[in-house]
N, C-alpha and C positions, 0 to 999 in steps of 0.2 A: 783584704786590707783592713786592719783593725780601725775602729772608729776613734782611737785615742793614741797618744804617744806616751810610752813609759819613759822614765828618766834616762835610761840607757839609750834608747833610740833617739830621743830628743838631743842628747849630748853628742851622739855620733853625727847627726845631721848638721849640728852647729859646727862641730870640729872639721867636717869635710866641706864646709861652705855651701851646703845645699839649702840651708835656711839661715836667716840672719839679715842684718841691714848695715848699711854704711851711708854716710853723707846725708843727702836729702831724705832718704828713706828713714834713717834713724830719727830725724827731726819730726817726720810724720808720725812715727811710732810714739815718740815722746808726747806729742800733742794729744794723741788718742789716750795715752795713759792718764794724763791730767784730766781729760774729759771724763774718763771712767771714774776717777776719784771723786770728782765733783758730783757725779750722778749716783754716788754711793753704790756702785756695782762691784762685783767680785772681779779680781784681776790676777792673772798668773803671769809673772815676768821672770825671765832668766837671763843671765849674762855669763859669758865665758871670758875670763881675763887671766892674766898672769904671764909669767915668763916661759912656762912650759909650752913646747910646740904642740900643735894639734895632733890628734891620734894618727891621722893619715901620714903625717910627716914622720912621726916616731916609728910607724910600721915600715915606711920606706927605708929609713935609716937602718932598721933592724935587718931588713931583707938584704941590703947592700953589704952589711958587715959579715954575712955568712959566707 
């Protein structure tokens, strides 16, 4: 297991719902982001949004259309 996530792996984990937050968890992440900014520390943040369905759903549709 590598000690880091590249952009492709991170995107796939978000798209398949294996990482990410909703509701209360998102509020906790938001609080931590603000704490990080106040502490002048480095922060990496990513968000997946838009109308396009996740990769897993696109793959399922593609398999069904064959």
